[in-house]
C-alpha positions in Angstrom: -0.4 0.1 0.1 1.1 3.3 -0.6 -1.0 6.3 1.1 -0.2 9.7 -1.3 -2.4 12.4 0.4 -5.9 11.4 -0.4 -4.6 8.7 -2.6 -4.4 4.9 -1.8 -2.6 2.9 -4.2 -2.9 -0.9 -3.4 -1.8 -3.8 -5.2 -4.3 -6.4 -6.3 -1.7 -9.1 -5.2 -2.6 -9.8 -1.3 -3.4 -12.3 0.6 -6.4 -12.9 2.7 -4.4 -11.5 5.7 -3.2 -8.6 4.2 -7.2 -7.8 2.7 -8.2 -8.3 6.4 -5.5 -5.8 7.3 -6.4 -3.5 4.4 -9.9 -3.2 5.1 -9.2 -2.5 9.2 -6.6 -0.1 8.2 -9.2 1.9 5.1 -12.1 1.9 7.5 -10.8 3.9 10.2 -9.2 6.2 7.6 -12.0 5.9 5.0 -12.9 9.9 5.2 -9.5 11.1 4.7 -9.2 9.0 1.2 -10.4 10.2 -1.5 -9.3 8.0 -4.2 -8.1 4.3 -4.2 -6.2 2.9 -7.1 -5.1 -1.1 -8.2 -1.7 -1.2 -9.5 -2.1 -2.4 -13.2 -0.5 -5.1 -14.6 -1.2 -7.7 -11.7 -3.2 -10.1 -11.8 -6.3 -10.1 -8.3 -5.3 -13.1 -6.5 -9.0 -12.9 -4.6 -12.6 -11.6 -4.7 -12.8 -10.7 -1.4 -10.7 -7.6 -2.3 -12.9 -6.7 -5.0 -16.1 -7.1 -2.3 -14.1 -5.2 0.0 -13.7 -2.1 -2.7 -17.8 -2.9 -3.4 -18.3 -2.6 0.1 -15.9 0.8 0.7 -18.0 2.2 -2.7 -21.4 1.7 -1.6 -20.6 3.5 2.1 -19.1 6.4 0.6 -20.3 7.1 -3.1 -18.2 9.9 -3.7 -15.4 7.7 -2.9 -13.2 7.3 -6.5 -12.2 3.7 -7.3 -11.6 3.5 -11.2 -10.9 -0.1 -10.9 -14.8 -0.4 -9.8 -16.0 2.5 -11.9 -14.7 1.4 -14.7 -16.6 -1.8 -15.1 -13.9 -3.9 -16.5 -10.6 -5.6 -16.1 -8.2 -7.6 -17.8 -6.9 -10.8 -16.7 -3.9 -12.9 -18.6 -5.9 -15.7 -17.7 -9.7 -14.9 -18.4 -9.2 -12.1 -20.8 -11.3 -9.2 -20.8 -13.8 -9.1 -17.3 -17.1 -6.9 -17.3 -19.2 -5.6 -14.6 -22.5 -3.6 -14.3 -23.1 -1.4 -11.0 -26.0 -0.6 -9.4 -26.8 2.3 -7.2 
């Protein structure tokens, strides 16, 4: 994780323990974070990270999470993955 001002950059290759630590870290600082960015070029290891990011977005809709907002991502194993977001 890299916390630069109000932008938090995270690696998508987190283990479940790291995802738990990330959630605890973010929940206590959610008022100070404006954007959460996933590093590109690395594959997602767990859907738990996506679930937490979606939960954070629902908790604070003005939070910018380009990974969620774009509605797609690329994976070497699965190609391009698309999803639909609902309010």
